[in-house]
N, C-alpha and C positions, 0 to 999 in steps of 0.2 A: 215935903219931908222925905217921901219915898225916892224922889229923884236924887236928893242929896245922898241918901244911903247907897243907891246904885252907883253914883259917881265915886263915893268913897270905896266901895267894894271893887269897882273897876280900877281905881287908882292902886289899891293894895295888890290886885292881881298883876297889874303892870309892873309894880315894884318887884314882885317875885320873879316875873319873867325877865326883867332887866338884870336882876342879880344872877339868875341862871345863865343869861347870855354873857355876863361879865366873867363868870366862872369858866364857861366854855372858851371864851376869848383868851383868858389867861392860860388855860391848859394848852390851847393851840399855839400860843406864843412860845411857851416853854418847849413844846414838841418841835416847833419849827427851828428854834435855836439849837436844840440837840441834833436835829437832822443836819443843819448847816455845819455844825462843828464836826460831825462825823464825815460829812461829804468833803470838807476841807482836808481833814486828816487823811482820808482815803486818796484824795487827789495828790497830796504831797508824797504819800507812800508810793503811789504809782510813778510819780515823777522821779523819785529817788531810784526806783527799780529800773526805769528806762535809762537813767544816767549811769547806773552800774553796768548795765548791758552794753551801752555805748563805750564805756571805758574799757570793758573786757575786749570788745571787738577791735578797738583802736590799739590796745596793747598787743593783741595777737598779730595784727597787721604790721605794727612797728617791729615786733620781734622777728617776724619773717623777713622783713626788709633788712634788719640788722644781720641776720644769718646770711642772706645773699651777699651783702656788702663784705661780711667777714670772709666768706668763701673766695670772693674774687679780688680782694685787696692784697697788695704785696706786703705791706708793713703791718703785720698782724699785732705785734706787741704795742705799737703806738696806737693803733685803733682800739685795742682793749683798754689801754690806760685812759684815752679820751672818753670812751664809752662809760667806764667806771666813774669818772669825774662827773660827766653829764648826768648819770643815774643818781649819783650822790647829791646833786643839786636839785634835780627834778622831783624825786620822790618826797623829800620833806616839804617842798613847796606845794605839791599836790595834796599831801596829807593835811597841811595847814589850811589849804583852801576848802577842802571837803569838810574839815572840822568847823571852820568858820561858817560855812553854809548851813550845816546841821544846827549850830547854835542859833543862827538867825531863825530857822524854822521853829526851834523850841521856844524862842521868845515870842514868836507870833502865835503859837498855840496857847499861850497864857493870856489870851485876850478873851473878853466875854463876847456874848452874841452880837452886841451892837458895835464891836470893833474897838472899844475903849479898854485900856489896860485894867486888869483887876487890881484892887487896892488891898 
């Protein structure tokens, strides 16, 4: 009878240990999910920052090239008209592309830790 009581006591202690382990496991799962979400958000923010820096550098270089062409070209009025038309076409396309890219990032951020969309 004493052996049975010892076994029952050991089994109860094991049950408590398993419940404690399960609680710690759930806490770790939530913490890792939060860390993963924050890391993903930070990576995307840094990627966007790099993209803005590249766009700024490219814009400055293109502007300098435009100024050099403007200085050395003979038909300045035609060049200005063509430049204005190209600018009117390129700026909205760039704006729409950046807006579309940002919307895709926002949609991806509304996913839970496992990668499935939230309901």
